[in-house]
mmCIF file of the N, C-alpha and C atoms, coordinates in Angstrom:
data_MODEL
# 
_entry.id   MODEL 
# 
loop_
_atom_site.group_PDB 
_atom_site.id 
_atom_site.type_symbol 
_atom_site.label_atom_id 
_atom_site.label_alt_id 
_atom_site.label_comp_id 
_atom_site.label_asym_id 
_atom_site.label_entity_id 
_atom_site.label_seq_id 
_atom_site.pdbx_PDB_ins_code 
_atom_site.Cartn_x 
_atom_site.Cartn_y 
_atom_site.Cartn_z 
_atom_site.occupancy 
_atom_site.B_iso_or_equiv 
_atom_site.pdbx_formal_charge 
_atom_site.auth_seq_id 
_atom_site.auth_comp_id 
_atom_site.auth_asym_id 
_atom_site.auth_atom_id 
_atom_site.pdbx_PDB_model_num 
ATOM 1   N N  . MET A 1 1  ? -72.220 14.632 18.109 1.00 0.00 ? 1  MET A N  1 
ATOM 2   C CA . MET A 1 1  ? -72.349 13.386 18.800 1.00 0.00 ? 1  MET A CA 1 
ATOM 3   C C  . MET A 1 1  ? -73.527 13.495 19.750 1.00 0.00 ? 1  MET A C  1 
ATOM 4   N N  . ILE A 1 2  ? -74.347 12.485 19.739 1.00 0.00 ? 2  ILE A N  1 
ATOM 5   C CA . ILE A 1 2  ? -75.460 12.362 20.676 1.00 0.00 ? 2  ILE A CA 1 
ATOM 6   C C  . ILE A 1 2  ? -75.222 11.069 21.434 1.00 0.00 ? 2  ILE A C  1 
ATOM 7   N N  . GLY A 1 3  ? -75.310 11.097 22.737 1.00 0.00 ? 3  GLY A N  1 
ATOM 8   C CA . GLY A 1 3  ? -75.052 9.882  23.492 1.00 0.00 ? 3  GLY A CA 1 
ATOM 9   C C  . GLY A 1 3  ? -75.952 9.730  24.696 1.00 0.00 ? 3  GLY A C  1 
ATOM 10  N N  . VAL A 1 4  ? -76.220 8.484  25.043 1.00 0.00 ? 4  VAL A N  1 
ATOM 11  C CA . VAL A 1 4  ? -76.989 8.148  26.235 1.00 0.00 ? 4  VAL A CA 1 
ATOM 12  C C  . VAL A 1 4  ? -76.212 7.044  26.938 1.00 0.00 ? 4  VAL A C  1 
ATOM 13  N N  . SER A 1 5  ? -75.859 7.282  28.201 1.00 0.00 ? 5  SER A N  1 
ATOM 14  C CA . SER A 1 5  ? -75.037 6.314  28.921 1.00 0.00 ? 5  SER A CA 1 
ATOM 15  C C  . SER A 1 5  ? -75.836 5.570  29.977 1.00 0.00 ? 5  SER A C  1 
ATOM 16  N N  . LYS A 1 6  ? -75.149 4.722  30.707 1.00 0.00 ? 6  LYS A N  1 
ATOM 17  C CA . LYS A 1 6  ? -75.791 3.895  31.734 1.00 0.00 ? 6  LYS A CA 1 
ATOM 18  C C  . LYS A 1 6  ? -76.366 4.708  32.888 1.00 0.00 ? 6  LYS A C  1 
ATOM 19  N N  . ASN A 1 7  ? -76.023 5.986  32.965 1.00 0.00 ? 7  ASN A N  1 
ATOM 20  C CA . ASN A 1 7  ? -76.542 6.847  34.036 1.00 0.00 ? 7  ASN A CA 1 
ATOM 21  C C  . ASN A 1 7  ? -77.966 7.320  33.763 1.00 0.00 ? 7  ASN A C  1 
ATOM 22  N N  . VAL A 1 8  ? -78.429 7.161  32.533 1.00 0.00 ? 8  VAL A N  1 
ATOM 23  C CA . VAL A 1 8  ? -79.795 7.546  32.154 1.00 0.00 ? 8  VAL A CA 1 
ATOM 24  C C  . VAL A 1 8  ? -80.736 6.410  32.560 1.00 0.00 ? 8  VAL A C  1 
ATOM 25  N N  . PRO A 1 9  ? -81.932 6.712  33.036 1.00 0.00 ? 9  PRO A N  1 
ATOM 26  C CA . PRO A 1 9  ? -82.863 5.668  33.464 1.00 0.00 ? 9  PRO A CA 1 
ATOM 27  C C  . PRO A 1 9  ? -83.111 4.624  32.355 1.00 0.00 ? 9  PRO A C  1 
ATOM 28  N N  . LEU A 1 10 ? -83.285 3.387  32.766 1.00 0.00 ? 10 LEU A N  1 
ATOM 29  C CA . LEU A 1 10 ? -83.442 2.252  31.852 1.00 0.00 ? 10 LEU A CA 1 
ATOM 30  C C  . LEU A 1 10 ? -84.585 2.455  30.866 1.00 0.00 ? 10 LEU A C  1 
ATOM 31  N N  . ASN A 1 11 ? -85.719 2.987  31.313 1.00 0.00 ? 11 ASN A N  1 
ATOM 32  C CA . ASN A 1 11 ? -86.859 3.152  30.399 1.00 0.00 ? 11 ASN A CA 1 
ATOM 33  C C  . ASN A 1 11 ? -86.540 4.087  29.236 1.00 0.00 ? 11 ASN A C  1 
ATOM 34  N N  . ILE A 1 12 ? -85.670 5.051  29.443 1.00 0.00 ? 12 ILE A N  1 
ATOM 35  C CA . ILE A 1 12 ? -85.255 5.950  28.356 1.00 0.00 ? 12 ILE A CA 1 
ATOM 36  C C  . ILE A 1 12 ? -84.238 5.253  27.464 1.00 0.00 ? 12 ILE A C  1 
ATOM 37  N N  . ARG A 1 13 ? -83.262 4.555  28.055 1.00 0.00 ? 13 ARG A N  1 
ATOM 38  C CA . ARG A 1 13 ? -82.265 3.819  27.252 1.00 0.00 ? 13 ARG A CA 1 
ATOM 39  C C  . ARG A 1 13 ? -82.937 2.783  26.356 1.00 0.00 ? 13 ARG A C  1 
ATOM 40  N N  . GLN A 1 14 ? -83.979 2.128  26.853 1.00 0.00 ? 14 GLN A N  1 
ATOM 41  C CA . GLN A 1 14 ? -84.679 1.118  26.054 1.00 0.00 ? 14 GLN A CA 1 
ATOM 42  C C  . GLN A 1 14 ? -85.316 1.737  24.808 1.00 0.00 ? 14 GLN A C  1 
ATOM 43  N N  . LYS A 1 15 ? -85.793 2.958  24.924 1.00 0.00 ? 15 LYS A N  1 
ATOM 44  C CA . LYS A 1 15 ? -86.401 3.640  23.774 1.00 0.00 ? 15 LYS A CA 1 
ATOM 45  C C  . LYS A 1 15 ? -85.366 3.976  22.706 1.00 0.00 ? 15 LYS A C  1 
ATOM 46  N N  . LEU A 1 16 ? -84.117 4.094  23.104 1.00 0.00 ? 16 LEU A N  1 
ATOM 47  C CA . LEU A 1 16 ? -83.050 4.458  22.184 1.00 0.00 ? 16 LEU A CA 1 
ATOM 48  C C  . LEU A 1 16 ? -82.193 3.265  21.762 1.00 0.00 ? 16 LEU A C  1 
ATOM 49  N N  . ALA A 1 17 ? -82.571 2.075  22.151 1.00 0.00 ? 17 ALA A N  1 
ATOM 50  C CA . ALA A 1 17 ? -81.834 0.867  21.759 1.00 0.00 ? 17 ALA A CA 1 
ATOM 51  C C  . ALA A 1 17 ? -82.168 0.516  20.312 1.00 0.00 ? 17 ALA A C  1 
ATOM 52  N N  . PHE A 1 18 ? -81.224 -0.089 19.603 1.00 0.00 ? 18 PHE A N  1 
ATOM 53  C CA . PHE A 1 18 ? -81.402 -0.432 18.198 1.00 0.00 ? 18 PHE A CA 1 
ATOM 54  C C  . PHE A 1 18 ? -81.350 -1.940 17.990 1.00 0.00 ? 18 PHE A C  1 
ATOM 55  N N  . SER A 1 19 ? -82.406 -2.489 17.410 1.00 0.00 ? 19 SER A N  1 
ATOM 56  C CA . SER A 1 19 ? -82.361 -3.871 16.934 1.00 0.00 ? 19 SER A CA 1 
ATOM 57  C C  . SER A 1 19 ? -81.609 -3.846 15.607 1.00 0.00 ? 19 SER A C  1 
ATOM 58  N N  . LYS A 1 20 ? -81.249 -4.999 15.074 1.00 0.00 ? 20 LYS A N  1 
ATOM 59  C CA . LYS A 1 20 ? -80.546 -5.028 13.785 1.00 0.00 ? 20 LYS A CA 1 
ATOM 60  C C  . LYS A 1 20 ? -81.376 -4.374 12.689 1.00 0.00 ? 20 LYS A C  1 
ATOM 61  N N  . THR A 1 21 ? -82.671 -4.660 12.670 1.00 0.00 ? 21 THR A N  1 
ATOM 62  C CA . THR A 1 21 ? -83.556 -4.092 11.654 1.00 0.00 ? 21 THR A CA 1 
ATOM 63  C C  . THR A 1 21 ? -83.681 -2.583 11.817 1.00 0.00 ? 21 THR A C  1 
ATOM 64  N N  . LYS A 1 22 ? -83.910 -2.131 13.044 1.00 0.00 ? 22 LYS A N  1 
ATOM 65  C CA . LYS A 1 22 ? -84.058 -0.695 13.305 1.00 0.00 ? 22 LYS A CA 1 
ATOM 66  C C  . LYS A 1 22 ? -82.750 0.047  13.007 1.00 0.00 ? 22 LYS A C  1 
ATOM 67  N N  . LEU A 1 23 ? -81.614 -0.573 13.322 1.00 0.00 ? 23 LEU A N  1 
ATOM 68  C CA . LEU A 1 23 ? -80.322 0.037  13.050 1.00 0.00 ? 23 LEU A CA 1 
ATOM 69  C C  . LEU A 1 23 ? -80.140 0.259  11.552 1.00 0.00 ? 23 LEU A C  1 
ATOM 70  N N  . ARG A 1 24 ? -80.419 -0.764 10.769 1.00 0.00 ? 24 ARG A N  1 
ATOM 71  C CA . ARG A 1 24 ? -80.279 -0.667 9.309  1.00 0.00 ? 24 ARG A CA 1 
ATOM 72  C C  . ARG A 1 24 ? -81.208 0.409  8.735  1.00 0.00 ? 24 ARG A C  1 
ATOM 73  N N  . GLU A 1 25 ? -82.470 0.408  9.163  1.00 0.00 ? 25 GLU A N  1 
ATOM 74  C CA . GLU A 1 25 ? -83.439 1.392  8.680  1.00 0.00 ? 25 GLU A CA 1 
ATOM 75  C C  . GLU A 1 25 ? -83.024 2.815  9.045  1.00 0.00 ? 25 GLU A C  1 
ATOM 76  N N  . THR A 1 26 ? -82.525 2.996  10.249 1.00 0.00 ? 26 THR A N  1 
ATOM 77  C CA . THR A 1 26 ? -82.100 4.314  10.711 1.00 0.00 ? 26 THR A CA 1 
ATOM 78  C C  . THR A 1 26 ? -80.899 4.813  9.918  1.00 0.00 ? 26 THR A C  1 
ATOM 79  N N  . LEU A 1 27 ? -79.917 3.938  9.697  1.00 0.00 ? 27 LEU A N  1 
ATOM 80  C CA . LEU A 1 27 ? -78.735 4.336  8.929  1.00 0.00 ? 27 LEU A CA 1 
ATOM 81  C C  . LEU A 1 27 ? -79.103 4.697  7.487  1.00 0.00 ? 27 LEU A C  1 
ATOM 82  N N  . ILE A 1 28 ? -80.002 3.944  6.882  1.00 0.00 ? 28 ILE A N  1 
ATOM 83  C CA . ILE A 1 28 ? -80.447 4.245  5.516  1.00 0.00 ? 28 ILE A CA 1 
ATOM 84  C C  . ILE A 1 28 ? -81.145 5.599  5.472  1.00 0.00 ? 28 ILE A C  1 
ATOM 85  N N  . ALA A 1 29 ? -81.994 5.876  6.449  1.00 0.00 ? 29 ALA A N  1 
ATOM 86  C CA . ALA A 1 29 ? -82.704 7.156  6.501  1.00 0.00 ? 29 ALA A CA 1 
ATOM 87  C C  . ALA A 1 29 ? -81.733 8.318  6.729  1.00 0.00 ? 29 ALA A C  1 
ATOM 88  N N  . LEU A 1 30 ? -80.779 8.152  7.628  1.00 0.00 ? 30 LEU A N  1 
ATOM 89  C CA . LEU A 1 30 ? -79.815 9.215  7.908  1.00 0.00 ? 30 LEU A CA 1 
ATOM 90  C C  . LEU A 1 30 ? -78.907 9.479  6.718  1.00 0.00 ? 30 LEU A C  1 
ATOM 91  N N  . LYS A 1 31 ? -78.620 8.448  5.945  1.00 0.00 ? 31 LYS A N  1 
ATOM 92  C CA . LYS A 1 31 ? -77.757 8.581  4.779  1.00 0.00 ? 31 LYS A CA 1 
ATOM 93  C C  . LYS A 1 31 ? -78.328 9.575  3.763  1.00 0.00 ? 31 LYS A C  1 
ATOM 94  N N  . GLU A 1 32 ? -79.639 9.773  3.803  1.00 0.00 ? 32 GLU A N  1 
ATOM 95  C CA . GLU A 1 32 ? -80.298 10.714 2.895  1.00 0.00 ? 32 GLU A CA 1 
ATOM 96  C C  . GLU A 1 32 ? -80.005 12.175 3.248  1.00 0.00 ? 32 GLU A C  1 
ATOM 97  N N  . ILE A 1 33 ? -79.650 12.448 4.506  1.00 0.00 ? 33 ILE A N  1 
ATOM 98  C CA . ILE A 1 33 ? -79.522 13.845 4.935  1.00 0.00 ? 33 ILE A CA 1 
ATOM 99  C C  . ILE A 1 33 ? -78.169 14.218 5.524  1.00 0.00 ? 33 ILE A C  1 
ATOM 100 N N  . VAL A 1 34 ? -77.264 13.260 5.748  1.00 0.00 ? 34 VAL A N  1 
ATOM 101 C CA . VAL A 1 34 ? -75.956 13.574 6.321  1.00 0.00 ? 34 VAL A CA 1 
ATOM 102 C C  . VAL A 1 34 ? -74.846 12.948 5.493  1.00 0.00 ? 34 VAL A C  1 
ATOM 103 N N  . GLU A 1 35 ? -73.632 13.465 5.664  1.00 0.00 ? 35 GLU A N  1 
ATOM 104 C CA . GLU A 1 35 ? -72.469 12.949 4.945  1.00 0.00 ? 35 GLU A CA 1 
ATOM 105 C C  . GLU A 1 35 ? -72.026 11.593 5.494  1.00 0.00 ? 35 GLU A C  1 
ATOM 106 N N  . GLY A 1 36 ? -71.995 11.460 6.803  1.00 0.00 ? 36 GLY A N  1 
ATOM 107 C CA . GLY A 1 36 ? -71.550 10.216 7.422  1.00 0.00 ? 36 GLY A CA 1 
ATOM 108 C C  . GLY A 1 36 ? -72.225 10.015 8.756  1.00 0.00 ? 36 GLY A C  1 
ATOM 109 N N  . CYS A 1 37 ? -72.357 8.760  9.155  1.00 0.00 ? 37 CYS A N  1 
ATOM 110 C CA . CYS A 1 37 ? -73.033 8.453  10.417 1.00 0.00 ? 37 CYS A CA 1 
ATOM 111 C C  . CYS A 1 37 ? -72.520 7.128  10.971 1.00 0.00 ? 37 CYS A C  1 
ATOM 112 N N  . ILE A 1 38 ? -72.313 7.097  12.269 1.00 0.00 ? 38 ILE A N  1 
ATOM 113 C CA . ILE A 1 38 ? -71.966 5.872  12.978 1.00 0.00 ? 38 ILE A CA 1 
ATOM 114 C C  . ILE A 1 38 ? -72.912 5.762  14.163 1.00 0.00 ? 38 ILE A C  1 
ATOM 115 N N  . ILE A 1 39 ? -73.490 4.586  14.365 1.00 0.00 ? 39 ILE A N  1 
ATOM 116 C CA . ILE A 1 39 ? -74.327 4.337  15.541 1.00 0.00 ? 39 ILE A CA 1 
ATOM 117 C C  . ILE A 1 39 ? -73.677 3.220  16.333 1.00 0.00 ? 39 ILE A C  1 
ATOM 118 N N  . LEU A 1 40 ? -73.339 3.522  17.574 1.00 0.00 ? 40 LEU A N  1 
ATOM 119 C CA . LEU A 1 40 ? -72.770 2.540  18.491 1.00 0.00 ? 40 LEU A CA 1 
ATOM 120 C C  . LEU A 1 40 ? -73.831 2.247  19.536 1.00 0.00 ? 40 LEU A C  1 
ATOM 121 N N  . SER A 1 41 ? -74.300 1.023  19.580 1.00 0.00 ? 41 SER A N  1 
ATOM 122 C CA . SER A 1 41 ? -75.359 0.660  20.519 1.00 0.00 ? 41 SER A CA 1 
ATOM 123 C C  . SER A 1 41 ? -74.955 -0.601 21.270 1.00 0.00 ? 41 SER A C  1 
ATOM 124 N N  . THR A 1 42 ? -74.801 -0.466 22.589 1.00 0.00 ? 42 THR A N  1 
ATOM 125 C CA . THR A 1 42 ? -74.481 -1.612 23.436 1.00 0.00 ? 42 THR A CA 1 
ATOM 126 C C  . THR A 1 42 ? -75.584 -1.745 24.485 1.00 0.00 ? 42 THR A C  1 
ATOM 127 N N  . CYS A 1 43 ? -75.425 -2.683 25.384 1.00 0.00 ? 43 CYS A N  1 
ATOM 128 C CA . CYS A 1 43 ? -76.447 -2.882 26.417 1.00 0.00 ? 43 CYS A CA 1 
ATOM 129 C C  . CYS A 1 43 ? -76.508 -1.706 27.403 1.00 0.00 ? 43 CYS A C  1 
ATOM 130 N N  . ASN A 1 44 ? -75.433 -0.921 27.501 1.00 0.00 ? 44 ASN A N  1 
ATOM 131 C CA . ASN A 1 44 ? -75.386 0.166  28.477 1.00 0.00 ? 44 ASN A CA 1 
ATOM 132 C C  . ASN A 1 44 ? -75.431 1.564  27.894 1.00 0.00 ? 44 ASN A C  1 
ATOM 133 N N  . ARG A 1 45 ? -75.276 1.681  26.575 1.00 0.00 ? 45 ARG A N  1 
ATOM 134 C CA . ARG A 1 45 ? -75.245 3.033  26.017 1.00 0.00 ? 45 ARG A CA 1 
ATOM 135 C C  . ARG A 1 45 ? -75.563 3.017  24.532 1.00 0.00 ? 45 ARG A C  1 
ATOM 136 N N  . THR A 1 46 ? -75.921 4.183  24.034 1.00 0.00 ? 46 THR A N  1 
ATOM 137 C CA . THR A 1 46 ? -76.127 4.399  22.606 1.00 0.00 ? 46 THR A CA 1 
ATOM 138 C C  . THR A 1 46 ? -75.457 5.715  22.259 1.00 0.00 ? 46 THR A C  1 
ATOM 139 N N  . GLU A 1 47 ? -74.642 5.700  21.206 1.00 0.00 ? 47 GLU A N  1 
ATOM 140 C CA . GLU A 1 47 ? -73.990 6.912  20.724 1.00 0.00 ? 47 GLU A CA 1 
ATOM 141 C C  . GLU A 1 47 ? -74.252 7.030  19.227 1.00 0.00 ? 47 GLU A C  1 
ATOM 142 N N  . ILE A 1 48 ? -74.561 8.228  18.778 1.00 0.00 ? 48 ILE A N  1 
ATOM 143 C CA . ILE A 1 48 ? -74.777 8.490  17.361 1.00 0.00 ? 48 ILE A CA 1 
ATOM 144 C C  . ILE A 1 48 ? -73.842 9.620  16.953 1.00 0.00 ? 48 ILE A C  1 
ATOM 145 N N  . TYR A 1 49 ? -72.975 9.339  16.004 1.00 0.00 ? 49 TYR A N  1 
ATOM 146 C CA . TYR A 1 49 ? -72.039 10.325 15.481 1.00 0.00 ? 49 TYR A CA 1 
ATOM 147 C C  . TYR A 1 49 ? -72.489 10.683 14.061 1.00 0.00 ? 49 TYR A C  1 
ATOM 148 N N  . ILE A 1 50 ? -72.661 11.967 13.810 1.00 0.00 ? 50 ILE A N  1 
ATOM 149 C CA . ILE A 1 50 ? -73.118 12.425 12.500 1.00 0.00 ? 50 ILE A CA 1 
ATOM 150 C C  . ILE A 1 50 ? -72.150 13.500 12.013 1.00 0.00 ? 50 ILE A C  1 
ATOM 151 N N  . GLU A 1 51 ? -71.830 13.425 10.716 1.00 0.00 ? 51 GLU A N  1 
ATOM 152 C CA . GLU A 1 51 ? -70.922 14.404 10.121 1.00 0.00 ? 51 GLU A CA 1 
ATOM 153 C C  . GLU A 1 51 ? -71.581 15.072 8.919  1.00 0.00 ? 51 GLU A C  1 
ATOM 154 N N  . GLY A 1 52 ? -71.533 16.400 8.911  1.00 0.00 ? 52 GLY A N  1 
ATOM 155 C CA . GLY A 1 52 ? -71.955 17.183 7.765  1.00 0.00 ? 52 GLY A CA 1 
ATOM 156 C C  . GLY A 1 52 ? -73.397 17.044 7.373  1.00 0.00 ? 52 GLY A C  1 
ATOM 157 N N  . GLU A 1 53 ? -73.722 17.762 6.329  1.00 0.00 ? 53 GLU A N  1 
ATOM 158 C CA . GLU A 1 53 ? -75.068 17.717 5.767  1.00 0.00 ? 53 GLU A CA 1 
ATOM 159 C C  . GLU A 1 53 ? -74.937 17.761 4.258  1.00 0.00 ? 53 GLU A C  1 
ATOM 160 N N  . LYS A 1 54 ? -75.657 16.891 3.568  1.00 0.00 ? 54 LYS A N  1 
ATOM 161 C CA . LYS A 1 54 ? -75.582 16.891 2.105  1.00 0.00 ? 54 LYS A CA 1 
ATOM 162 C C  . LYS A 1 54 ? -76.233 18.145 1.548  1.00 0.00 ? 54 LYS A C  1 
ATOM 163 N N  . ILE A 1 55 ? -75.622 18.666 0.523  1.00 0.00 ? 55 ILE A N  1 
ATOM 164 C CA . ILE A 1 55 ? -76.136 19.894 -0.108 1.00 0.00 ? 55 ILE A CA 1 
ATOM 165 C C  . ILE A 1 55 ? -76.677 19.536 -1.477 1.00 0.00 ? 55 ILE A C  1 
# 
C-alpha cells in the first residue's frame, strides 16, 4: 500500500491526484505488471493498493 494523506503538503498531493483519464491509463499500465490494483483518490488523499506480480 502506498498512501498520501491530508498531512502532506498540497503541492505534492496535487501531483499524485488522478483525473478520470489518468486513473484509467494508470490502471491499464499497472495491470501489465501486477496481479491486482486499487487506486483510491479523493480530495484529501490518494491510496494505491497493489497485489502480487505477474510471472
